[in-house]
C-alpha positions in Angstrom: -155.8 140.5 -6.4 -155.3 142.5 -9.6 -158.1 142.4 -12.2 -158.2 143.2 -15.9 -161.5 143.7 -17.8 -161.3 144.1 -21.6 -164.2 145.8 -23.4 -164.9 146.7 -27.0 -164.7 150.5 -27.2 -168.4 150.6 -28.4 -169.7 148.2 -25.8 -169.2 149.2 -22.2 -171.9 146.8 -20.9 -170.2 143.4 -21.2 -166.5 142.7 -20.9 -165.0 140.4 -23.5 -162.4 139.3 -21.0 -162.2 139.1 -17.2 -158.8 138.0 -16.0 -157.1 137.8 -12.6 -153.9 136.0 -13.5 -151.0 138.3 -13.0 -148.9 136.6 -15.8 -151.8 136.9 -18.2 -152.4 140.6 -17.3 -148.7 141.4 -17.7 -148.7 139.7 -21.1 -151.8 141.4 -22.4 -150.7 144.8 -21.3 -147.2 144.2 -22.6 -148.8 143.8 -26.1 -149.5 147.6 -25.8 -146.1 148.5 -24.3 -147.6 148.8 -20.8 -145.4 147.5 -18.0 -147.2 145.6 -15.2 -145.4 143.8 -12.5 -145.6 142.9 -8.8 -143.0 144.2 -6.3 -142.3 142.5 -3.0 -144.2 143.7 0.0 -142.1 145.8 2.3 -142.9 146.9 5.9 -142.5 150.6 5.7 -141.6 152.2 9.1 -140.1 155.4 7.7 -139.6 156.9 4.3 -141.6 155.1 1.6 -139.1 156.1 -1.2 -136.2 154.7 0.8 -138.0 151.4 1.4 -138.4 150.8 -2.3 -135.1 152.4 -3.4 -133.7 149.3 -5.1 -136.8 148.9 -7.4 -137.0 152.7 -8.1 -133.3 152.8 -8.9 -133.7 149.9 -11.3 -136.6 151.6 -13.2 -134.7 154.9 -13.2 -131.7 153.3 -14.9 -133.9 151.4 -17.4 -136.2 154.2 -18.3 -134.5 157.4 -17.4 -136.9 158.6 -14.7 -135.5 161.5 -12.9 -137.6 161.9 -9.8 -140.3 160.2 -7.7 -142.8 161.2 -5.1 -145.5 159.7 -3.0 -149.2 160.5 -3.3 -151.8 159.3 -0.8 -155.4 159.6 0.0 -156.8 157.9 3.1 -160.4 158.6 3.9 -160.5 162.3 2.8 -163.5 164.5 3.4 -166.2 163.9 0.8 -165.6 167.2 -1.0 -161.8 166.6 -1.1 -162.4 163.0 -2.4 -164.8 164.2 -5.1 -162.5 166.9 -6.3 -159.5 164.6 -6.4 -161.4 161.9 -8.3 -162.8 164.3 -10.8 -159.4 165.5 -11.8 -158.3 162.1 -13.1 -161.6 160.7 -14.4 -161.4 162.5 -17.8 -159.6 160.8 -20.6 -156.1 162.3 -21.1 -152.6 161.6 -22.3 -149.1 162.5 -21.1 -145.9 163.5 -22.9 -144.0 160.9 -20.7 -144.8 157.6 -19.2 -147.2 157.5 -16.2 -145.7 155.2 -13.6 -147.5 154.2 -10.4 -146.6 151.7 -7.7 -149.3 151.0 -5.2 -147.8 150.8 -1.8 -151.2 150.4 -0.3 -154.9 150.6 -1.2 -156.3 150.4 -4.7 -157.4 152.2 -7.8 -158.4 151.6 -11.4 -156.6 152.6 -14.6 -158.6 152.6 -17.9 -156.4 152.3 -20.9 -157.7 152.9 -24.5 -156.1 151.0 -27.4 -157.3 150.3 -31.0 -161.1 150.2 -30.3 -160.5 148.4 -26.9 -160.7 149.7 -23.4 -158.9 147.8 -20.7 -159.9 148.4 -17.1 -157.1 147.4 -14.7 -157.8 147.3 -11.0 -154.5 147.8 -9.3 -153.8 147.1 -5.6 -151.0 146.9 -3.1 -147.7 145.8 -4.7 -148.8 146.5 -8.3 -146.6 148.5 -10.6 -148.0 150.0 -13.8 -146.1 152.1 -16.4 -148.4 153.5 -19.1 -146.4 154.6 -22.2 -146.4 158.3 -23.1 -149.2 159.2 -25.5 -151.6 156.5 -24.3 -155.2 157.6 -23.8 -156.3 156.7 -20.3 -158.1 157.8 -17.1 -157.8 156.9 -13.5 -160.7 156.2 -11.0 -159.9 156.1 -7.3 -163.5 155.4 -6.4 -165.9 157.5 -4.3 -164.1 156.6 -1.0 -160.4 156.8 -2.1 -157.8 155.0 -0.1 -154.4 154.5 -1.6 -150.7 155.3 -1.3 -148.7 155.2 -4.5 -145.2 156.1 -5.7 -145.1 158.2 -8.8 -142.1 158.4 -11.1 -141.4 161.1 -13.7 -139.0 161.6 -16.5 -139.1 165.4 -16.2 -139.1 167.9 -13.4 -142.6 169.1 -14.4 -144.3 166.1 -12.7 -147.9 165.2 -13.6 -148.9 167.1 -16.7 -152.0 166.0 -18.7 -153.4 166.8 -22.1 -157.2 166.1 -21.9 -158.8 164.7 -25.0 -162.2 166.1 -24.4 -163.8 162.7 -25.2 -166.4 161.7 -22.6 -165.7 158.0 -23.0 -164.9 157.5 -19.3 -168.5 158.3 -18.5 -169.7 155.2 -20.5 -167.6 152.6 -18.7 -168.0 151.0 -15.3 -166.6 153.0 -12.4 -164.0 151.5 -10.0 -166.7 151.1 -7.4 -169.0 149.3 -9.9 -166.1 147.0 -11.0 -165.2 146.1 -7.5 -168.8 145.4 -6.6 -169.6 143.2 -9.6 -166.3 141.4 -10.4 -164.4 141.1 -7.2 
């Protein structure tokens, strides 16, 4: 089940909101231009992109995304897991939307808006589209296990501009959120 925690930017200890309703989460994120929806589960025997082609084509038409790929981590070696996690744990922005659809597994996006930080635990069947320029970070946990489709508007793929702000270190990690609020 998806989970959204909303914190004041200056208080990472106690969330102001803890919500599991998909409709509520979609509405709250939508206030910030973030798209959140659930796609139907598909049994994927072959190519993942082919299995979700209708949904990917719809988003591409609506938003102008040019390409998609699949990223997955399933029980990597500890040093590989730590290096992969560290890359995304710093607050950053992108010049284009960041789109993720979780085919399997889970991860947590932290989104920063107007003195608020929203922690969104995504899981299988969740689609998230974070608008270009939004400050955020991603935590896959200390034992990452996920498979996600990524969509891009440019051929460059994932390109981040790191803010240098250590804010991500102050907020609960994905592991802590799952342990406390799941």
